[in-house]
N, C-alpha and C positions, 0 to 999 in steps of 0.2 A: 395131233403128232409131235414129235419130240422134235427140237431143235437140234440140227445138224452138229453145230459145234459148240460149247459152252464153256464155263469153270463155275464154281460157288466157294465160299467159306465155310468151312462146318465149326462147331465150339470142339475145344481139344484143350485138356488142361495145359496151362500156363506157352501154351505152343500154338501156331497154325496150323491147319488143316486144311489143306487144298483138294480139290475133285475136280476133273476136267475130262473132257468126252467129246471124241470129234470120230471122223470117219476114219484116219491113215495116224499111225504113228505118230508121222514128223506135226502132224496137224493138234492131235494129242499135247506134245510135249510142247508144241508153241502154245498153246492154250493153257496148260499149266502153268508156263510161265508168265501169261498175260494176266493169270490170277495170284500170283505171286505178287506180280510189280503194282496189281490193284489194289491189293492189300495192302501197300507200303505207302504207295503215294496216288495222287490225282493227277493224271497226266494229261490229261484233255487238254488242249490249248496250246500243250508246250512245244517249243521246235524243234525239231533235229538239228544238235548242230555237226555232229559226224555221224559216220557209221562204223562199226566194231564188228569182222566175221573173223567166227571161231571153227576150227575143226574140231569136232568133240569126238570121240571112241568110246565104246562101252561093250560087257559082253551080252548086255541084254538091255530090251528098251528101257526098262526099271534104271538101269547103270545109267544110259544116255541122258533119261530123265534129270536125276542126279546133276550128270555132270555139267549139263546146262543150267539148272539152278545153282549150282556151287559159281558159276561163271558171272552169272545175274548179281549175284549175292555180293562176289569179287569185285563187280564192279561199282554198286552200292557203296562198298565199303571204301575203297582206296583210291575211284578217280572223281568222286563229286559227280557223278554223271548218272542219269538213269535213262533207260529204255522209254522209249515211248510207241514204240512199237516193235515187232518181234517175227519172224519168218525164220523157218528150218526146213529143211529140205536136206533129201537124202547126201551124202558123201561118195566119193569115189569108191571106199571102200564100203562092204555089208556092214562093217560092223561100227557105221562113223555117221555121224549127220555135221549137215554145214549148220552155225547157227550165227542170224544177221541179225544187227540190234542197231535200230534207230538210237542215237544218246542223246538226251537232252542235259544243260546244266543240273545238276540238283536245287540249285537256288533259284529255279524258273517252274517249281513244283512247290504243291503243299505237299508235305510230308501227314500222312495221316496214322503212322505208326512208327515203331522204331525197326531201324535195318533189321534186318533178319541173321542171326550169327553162323547157322547151316541148317543143313538137309539130314533129318532121320533118316536112316536107312530099314528102320524098322518101320513096317507097313507100307512102304515105297511099294508100288506097282505102277505096271504101265503095260496093259496087255489089252489084246480082241476077246471081244467075247464069241458066241456061238456063230453070231451072225455077221464077222466082222468088224463090228463095231468096236472102235477103240476107247478104253478106261483110264484113267493116271487118280493115284492118290498118291500125296505126301505130305508128310509133316515139317514143317519147317520151326526149328528154334529160336524163338525173336527175346 
């Protein structure tokens, strides 16, 4: 039996490819972000020191995934913090999500790769299959 939600990384020339799956769009976006974070650092045992919440909009679920991933990358790059947990829920508007990130200091985790530079829109997907199960793929420039 397949797991309800999860993520994995896949080989991709000079980049990082993340695949995720879940039962809903919002959880699939969150699982994709967990895959992104897990590919950058070991956050197990790190304590969150603050929470950041952002409302993001997009024309499609793939656009929402890209916006959320870019937000995580921005925080990693500019705030010297890293999400230790991620939640995604619907926003008031039909074209939006609320992204909640519990953040720890970057100095409290062990980085296992470079901080990503951005998300590629080539091959970016976030969509349900015929049974309604969601899956996503994204390529991250590292």
